[in-house]
C-alpha positions as CSV (number, residue, x, y, z in Angstrom):
1,M,204.6,173.2,59.5
2,D,207.8,172.5,57.7
3,A,210.5,170.1,58.9
4,D,212.8,172.9,59.9
5,H,210.2,174.3,62.2
6,H,209.5,170.9,63.8
7,A,213.2,170.2,64.3
8,K,213.7,173.4,66.2
9,G,210.9,172.6,68.7
10,Y,210.3,176.3,69.3
11,W,207.8,175.6,72.2
12,Y,210.3,173.6,74.1
13,G,212.9,176.2,74.9
14,K,216.4,176.5,73.8
15,D,218.0,174.2,76.3
16,P,220.8,172.4,74.5
17,V,220.2,169.4,76.6
18,Q,216.8,168.9,75.0
19,K,217.0,165.7,73.0
20,E,215.9,165.8,69.4
21,M,214.0,162.6,69.9
22,A,211.9,164.2,72.7
23,V,211.1,167.2,70.5
24,D,210.1,164.8,67.7
25,V,207.8,162.9,70.0
26,L,206.1,166.1,71.3
27,N,205.8,167.4,67.8
28,A,204.1,164.1,66.7
29,L,201.8,164.4,69.7
30,R,200.9,168.0,68.7
31,D,200.3,166.9,65.1
32,Y,198.0,164.1,66.4
33,R,196.1,166.7,68.5
34,V,195.6,169.0,65.5
35,S,194.2,166.0,63.5
36,E,191.9,165.0,66.4
37,Q,190.6,168.6,66.7
38,A,189.9,168.7,62.9
39,M,188.1,165.4,63.2
40,R,186.0,166.7,66.0
41,R,185.1,169.8,63.9
42,R,184.1,167.7,61.0
43,T,182.0,165.5,63.2
44,R,180.2,168.4,64.8
45,S,179.6,169.9,61.4
46,S,178.4,166.6,59.9
47,M,176.0,166.0,62.8
48,L,175.0,169.7,63.2
49,M,175.9,169.6,66.9
50,G,178.0,171.5,69.2
51,E,180.9,170.1,71.2
52,K,178.9,169.9,74.5
53,D,176.1,168.1,72.6
54,L,178.4,165.4,71.4
55,L,180.0,165.1,74.8
56,A,176.6,164.8,76.4
57,L,175.8,161.9,74.0
58,R,179.1,160.3,74.7
59,Y,178.4,160.4,78.5
60,L,174.9,159.0,77.9
61,F,176.2,156.2,75.8
62,E,178.8,155.3,78.5
63,A,176.2,155.4,81.2
64,E,173.9,153.1,79.3
65,A,176.7,150.7,78.5
66,D,177.6,150.6,82.2
67,G,173.9,150.0,83.2
68,R,173.7,153.4,84.9
69,V,171.0,156.0,84.6
70,M,171.8,159.6,84.0
71,K,169.8,162.4,85.5
72,P,170.0,165.9,84.1
73,K,171.8,167.2,87.2
74,D,174.4,164.4,86.9
75,L,175.0,165.1,83.2
76,G,175.2,168.9,83.9
77,E,177.9,168.2,86.5
78,R,179.8,165.9,84.2
79,L,179.7,168.6,81.5
80,G,180.6,171.4,83.9
81,I,177.6,173.6,82.9
82,T,174.9,175.4,84.8
83,S,171.4,174.1,85.3
84,A,170.0,176.7,82.9
85,S,172.6,175.7,80.2
86,M,171.8,172.1,80.9
87,T,168.1,172.7,80.3
88,T,168.8,174.4,77.0
89,L,171.1,171.6,75.9
90,I,168.5,168.9,76.8
91,D,165.7,170.8,75.0
92,R,167.9,171.1,71.9
93,L,168.9,167.4,72.0
94,V,165.3,166.2,72.6
95,E,164.0,168.5,69.8
96,S,166.7,167.1,67.4
97,G,165.7,163.5,68.3
98,H,169.1,162.6,69.9
99,I,167.9,162.1,73.4
100,R,164.7,161.5,75.3
101,R,163.5,162.2,78.8
102,E,162.1,159.2,80.7
103,P,160.8,158.6,84.2
104,H,163.4,157.5,86.7
105,P,163.0,153.7,87.3
106,T,163.0,154.1,91.1
107,D,162.3,157.7,91.9
108,R,158.8,158.9,90.6
109,R,159.9,162.5,91.0
110,A,163.0,162.4,88.9
111,L,163.7,162.1,85.2
112,I,166.5,160.4,83.4
113,L,168.1,161.0,80.0
114,R,168.7,158.4,77.4
115,A,170.2,158.6,73.9
116,T,167.9,157.5,71.3
117,P,168.6,154.4,69.1
118,A,168.7,156.7,66.0
119,S,171.3,158.8,67.7
120,D,173.4,155.8,68.5
121,Q,173.2,154.7,64.8
122,E,174.1,158.2,63.6
123,V,177.2,158.4,65.8
124,R,178.2,154.9,64.8
125,H,177.7,155.8,61.1
126,T,179.6,159.1,61.5
127,L,182.5,157.8,63.6
128,G,182.6,154.1,62.9
129,G,185.3,154.2,60.1
130,M,187.5,156.5,62.1
131,H,187.2,154.3,65.3
132,R,188.0,151.2,63.2
133,R,191.1,152.9,61.8
134,M,192.3,154.0,65.2
135,M,191.6,150.5,66.6
136,D,193.6,149.0,63.8
137,V,196.6,151.2,64.6
138,A,196.4,150.4,68.4
139,S,195.8,146.7,67.8
140,A,199.0,146.5,65.7
141,L,201.1,147.4,68.8
142,S,202.8,144.6,70.6
143,P,201.9,144.2,74.3
144,E,205.2,145.9,75.2
145,E,204.7,148.8,72.8
146,A,201.1,149.2,74.1
147,A,202.4,149.4,77.7
148,V,205.0,152.0,76.7
149,V,202.5,154.2,74.8
150,T,199.9,153.9,77.6
151,A,202.4,154.9,80.3
152,F,203.6,157.8,78.1
153,L,200.1,159.1,77.6
154,R,199.2,158.8,81.3
155,D,202.4,160.6,82.2
156,M,201.7,163.3,79.6
157,R,198.2,163.8,81.0
158,Q,199.7,164.1,84.5
159,A,202.2,166.7,83.2
160,L,199.4,168.7,81.7
161,D,197.2,168.4,84.8
162,T,199.9,169.8,87.0
163,V,199.7,173.5,87.0
164,D,202.7,175.7,87.9
165,D,201.1,178.7,89.5
166,E,204.2,180.9,88.8
167,N,203.8,180.2,85.1
168,T,200.2,181.2,84.7
169,V,199.0,184.7,83.8
170,D,196.5,184.8,86.6
171,G,198.7,183.0,89.2
172,G,196.6,179.9,88.8
173,A,193.3,181.5,90.0
174,G,191.5,180.7,86.7
175,R,192.6,177.2,86.1
176,G,190.2,174.4,85.6
177,E,189.9,171.2,87.6
178,P,192.9,168.9,87.5
179,G,192.1,165.6,85.8
180,A,189.5,167.0,83.4
181,A,189.3,164.6,80.4
182,A,191.0,165.7,77.2
183,G,188.6,167.6,75.1
184,D,186.4,168.5,78.1
185,S,185.8,172.3,78.3
186,Q,186.0,173.9,81.7
187,P,182.9,175.6,83.2
188,S,182.5,179.2,82.3
């Protein structure tokens, strides 16, 4: 997009009270989201995985880091997919060597899912440089700047999670769950 297009802030209405600074901030946020989406596409392409596959790995890595076990049902609920879709996803990730099924440590009838060490290494190799660059940018903030950015992003998330029924095509009937994490797809 060109500078003229950004300065107009076409998505933000024509209210003369709109401050140019606010439009610049929202445009910068939009540009960040475009870059993040492109990075996710590159990652999926590089790892030959779909978005839900990568998200499943992320949730399994988080559970392991927290010392929790993840059953297929729990992962399916977290991903917002049906049991049949979950089975297909698990089969695909097991076949590709990214996860494995293991017996539950305390319930003989249940299975748990774990990401494989090779999968962890692949993700670290694929995303490590990008994560370091992002951490460098965030670490350069002063404590005051970090507090402002964090508060802004939390407020923006709340603004996005708030649905105005009168402004939706379906009157809000088809909206997803409030509070869904950025990048999480809603159940279909």
